[in-house]
C-alpha positions in Angstrom: -283.4 -97.1 59.0 -280.2 -95.7 57.7 -280.2 -92.6 55.5 -278.8 -92.4 52.0 -275.6 -90.7 53.3 -275.0 -93.4 56.0 -275.6 -96.2 53.4 -273.2 -94.5 51.0 -270.4 -94.3 53.5 -271.1 -97.7 54.9 -270.9 -99.2 51.4 -267.5 -97.6 50.7 -266.0 -98.4 54.1 -267.2 -102.0 54.1 -265.5 -102.7 50.8 -262.2 -101.4 52.2 -262.0 -103.1 55.6 -261.3 -106.7 56.7 -264.1 -106.7 59.3 -267.2 -105.2 57.7 -269.4 -106.4 60.4 -267.8 -104.0 62.9 -268.5 -100.9 60.8 -271.0 -98.5 62.4 -272.0 -95.0 61.4 -273.8 -92.5 63.7 -275.4 -89.5 62.2 -276.0 -86.2 64.0 -277.2 -82.9 62.7 -276.2 -79.5 64.1 -275.7 -75.9 62.9 -272.6 -76.9 60.9 -274.4 -79.6 59.0 -274.5 -83.4 59.1 -271.8 -85.2 61.1 -271.2 -88.8 60.3 -269.1 -90.6 63.0 -267.5 -93.7 61.6 -266.4 -96.6 63.9 -264.4 -99.5 62.5 -262.4 -102.4 64.0 -259.1 -101.0 65.4 -257.1 -103.0 62.9 -259.0 -101.4 60.0 -258.5 -97.8 61.1 -255.3 -97.5 59.0 -257.1 -98.8 55.9 -259.8 -96.1 56.3 -257.3 -93.3 56.9 -254.9 -94.4 54.2 -251.4 -93.2 53.5 -251.1 -89.6 54.6 -254.9 -89.5 55.1 -255.6 -90.0 51.4 -258.4 -92.5 51.7 -260.2 -90.6 54.4 -259.9 -87.4 52.3 -261.3 -89.2 49.3 -264.3 -90.4 51.3 -264.8 -86.8 52.5 -264.6 -85.6 48.9 -267.3 -88.1 47.8 -269.4 -87.0 50.8 -269.0 -83.4 49.7 -270.3 -84.3 46.2 -273.3 -86.1 47.8 -273.9 -83.0 49.9 -273.9 -80.8 46.7 -276.6 -83.1 45.2 -278.6 -83.1 48.5 -278.1 -79.4 49.5 -276.4 -80.5 52.7 -273.0 -80.1 54.3 -271.4 -83.3 55.4 -268.5 -84.0 57.8 -266.9 -87.3 58.5 -265.3 -88.1 61.8 -263.3 -91.3 62.2 -263.8 -92.4 65.8 -260.8 -94.0 67.5 -262.5 -96.8 69.5 -259.5 -99.0 70.4 -258.9 -97.3 73.8 -255.6 -95.9 72.6 -254.7 -92.7 74.3 -252.2 -90.5 72.3 -249.0 -89.7 74.1 -248.7 -86.2 75.6 -246.5 -83.7 73.9 -243.1 -83.6 75.5 -243.4 -79.9 76.4 -246.7 -80.5 78.3 -245.3 -83.6 80.1 -242.0 -81.8 80.8 -243.9 -78.9 82.3 -245.8 -81.3 84.5 -242.6 -82.9 85.6 -243.6 -86.2 84.0 -241.1 -86.3 81.2 -237.5 -86.9 81.8 -235.4 -87.5 78.7 -232.9 -90.3 78.9 -229.2 -89.6 78.8 -228.8 -91.1 75.3 -231.4 -88.6 73.9 -229.6 -85.7 75.6 -226.3 -86.8 74.1 -227.8 -87.2 70.7 -229.2 -83.6 70.8 -225.8 -82.3 71.9 -224.1 -84.0 69.0 -226.7 -82.8 66.5 -226.4 -79.2 67.8 -222.6 -79.4 67.3 -223.1 -80.7 63.8 -225.5 -77.9 63.1 -223.0 -75.3 64.3 -220.3 -76.6 62.1 -222.7 -76.7 59.1 -223.5 -73.0 59.8 -219.9 -72.1 59.9 -219.3 -73.8 56.6 -222.4 -72.2 55.2 -221.2 -68.7 56.2 -217.8 -69.3 54.6 -219.6 -70.5 51.4 -221.8 -67.4 51.6 -218.8 -65.1 51.8 -217.1 -66.8 48.9 -220.2 -66.6 46.8 -220.7 -62.9 47.6 -217.1 -62.2 46.6 -217.5 -64.1 43.3 -220.8 -62.2 42.6 -219.0 -58.9 43.3 -216.3 -59.8 40.8 -219.0 -60.5 38.2 -220.6 -57.1 38.8 -217.3 -55.5 37.9 -217.3 -57.1 34.4 -218.4 -55.0 31.5 -220.6 -57.2 29.3 
């Protein structure tokens, strides 16, 4: 038998996804409160997370409101069940000797660095000119 919080999240999620039959919610309780682990079909994960996480944050906000009513603290965890392993960070992989940037990437970085240096030189010239104009304005008696 599902609790009211599980039914609540299940109702919201099933209305958002294309595969409502693949929605499952596990409930665990620990010292931090109630953790609801949500699993959906891999193609529906984006719908649940939403643009910049807005949908997931909205669901969490609704859960917080339910928690206020029920004197409980709720957390929602969206479980990635598609078997996708996130890529390692470049620094970690490079330290392990697994990451070797291709030559095109290295060249792009060099070109970008040269462009940044020229921008900095132009910026410093602009800064000098602006300081001189401000100094001239300070000399004016208004």
